[in-house]
C-alpha positions as a printed Julia matrix, in Angstrom:
128×3 Matrix{Float64}:
  18.63   -7.61   12.56
  20.2    -4.34   11.25
  18.32   -1.17   11.37
  17.57   -0.91    7.72
  16.15   -4.79    7.65
  13.77   -3.82   10.43
  12.28   -0.64    8.91
  11.78   -2.21    5.61
  10.64   -5.38    7.52
   7.6    -2.83    9.34
   6.86   -0.9     5.88
   6.15   -4.66    4.34
   3.94   -5.89    7.46
   1.87   -2.3     6.92
   1.49   -2.54    3.71
   0.64   -5.97    3.86
  -2.15   -5.11    6.5
  -3.6    -2.35    3.97
  -4.6    -5.17    1.77
  -6.39   -6.92    4.37
 -10.31   -6.72    3.67
 -10.8    -5.88    7.54
  -8.39   -2.59    7.46
  -9.73   -1.57    4.0
 -13.42   -1.91    5.09
 -12.61    0.25    8.02
 -12.11    4.4     7.71
 -10.62    3.98   11.42
  -8.02    1.49   10.68
  -7.25    2.67    7.18
  -6.45    6.0     8.66
  -3.37    4.26   10.82
  -1.95    3.28    7.59
  -2.14    6.25    5.46
  -0.02    9.61    6.22
  -2.24   12.48    6.28
  -0.2    13.79    3.05
  -1.11   10.68    1.16
  -1.35   10.86   -2.64
  -1.66    7.77   -4.43
  -2.05    7.76   -8.84
  -4.09    4.41   -8.89
  -3.93    2.06  -12.16
  -6.52    3.47  -13.62
  -4.88    6.87  -13.98
  -6.67    9.11  -11.32
  -5.13   10.8    -8.46
  -6.19   10.34   -4.61
  -5.8    11.92   -1.98
  -6.4    10.71    1.55
 -10.01   11.84    2.38
 -10.47   10.75   -1.14
  -9.2     7.4    -0.68
 -10.71    6.73    3.0
 -14.26    7.75    1.5
 -13.54    5.54   -1.94
 -11.27    2.44   -0.27
 -14.14   -0.05    1.45
 -15.57   -0.05   -1.67
 -13.0    -0.97   -3.81
 -11.84   -4.12   -4.96
 -10.25   -6.35   -2.09
 -12.28   -4.69    0.63
 -14.68   -7.69    1.44
 -13.47  -11.25    3.25
 -16.04  -12.52    0.75
 -14.35  -11.09   -2.66
 -11.34  -11.62   -4.26
  -8.43   -9.6    -2.99
  -5.16   -8.94   -3.72
  -2.48  -11.37   -4.0
   1.0   -10.02   -3.55
   4.39  -11.12   -4.7
   8.04  -10.19   -5.39
   7.93   -7.7    -2.88
  11.17   -5.71   -1.74
  12.15   -2.67   -0.38
  15.08   -0.08   -0.05
  15.72    2.26    2.81
  16.31    5.22    0.94
  16.55    7.56    4.57
  16.01    7.1     7.95
  12.65    6.56    8.26
  11.71    6.46    4.59
  10.97    3.23    3.02
  10.14    2.38   -0.7
   8.75   -0.75   -1.57
   8.17   -2.15   -5.0
   6.3    -5.24   -5.82
   2.91   -6.84   -8.2
  -0.46   -7.58   -7.19
  -2.8   -10.19   -8.64
  -6.57   -9.8    -8.23
  -9.2   -11.31  -10.26
  -6.64  -12.21  -12.95
  -5.37   -8.46  -13.29
  -1.61   -8.02  -12.47
  -0.55   -4.61  -11.17
   3.09   -3.65  -10.41
   3.1    -1.28   -6.93
   5.55    1.12   -5.79
   4.95    2.72   -1.86
   6.6     5.11   -0.07
   6.39    4.58    3.43
   7.3     6.93    6.13
   7.47    6.65    9.94
   5.84    9.52   12.06
   7.73   11.44   14.59
   4.89   11.81   16.38
   3.98    7.92   17.47
   6.94    5.98   15.47
   4.23    4.62   13.07
   4.83    3.94    9.72
   2.12    5.33    7.31
   2.08    5.34    3.49
   2.88    8.66    2.12
   2.56    7.45   -1.39
   1.7     4.69   -4.35
   1.68    4.29   -7.55
  -0.13    1.36   -9.27
   0.87    0.37  -13.12
  -1.26   -2.08  -14.57
   0.52   -4.96  -16.39
  -0.83   -5.46  -20.22
  -1.66   -9.42  -20.59
   0.75  -11.84  -22.13
   3.73   -9.35  -20.54
   6.11  -11.1   -17.91
């Protein structure tokens, strides 16, 4: 397996962990996956910072095992530079589709993969 393939697979695994309701409900577990410089532009258009996301994540959709969860599909990744991976995919939650783009970077201190940036764009009903 190539180094690029390993990097993409590590980022995909981290992205999927971040969708796990148990991770979303735990500030400590989410901290392990979000970069301290994290920024997100959500599907609502809101800009989220690291601290804002950690505070809100347990209350956002997909954070409980009892409710609906994000169902990813069509996930692909590309290495942009050593230790920097761009993922694109789509999620469905409660009948709503969202196209997503994430940048993951490997921490120089620990070697862990952390989400640096995330963008979510709603897909209008009836669109392919």
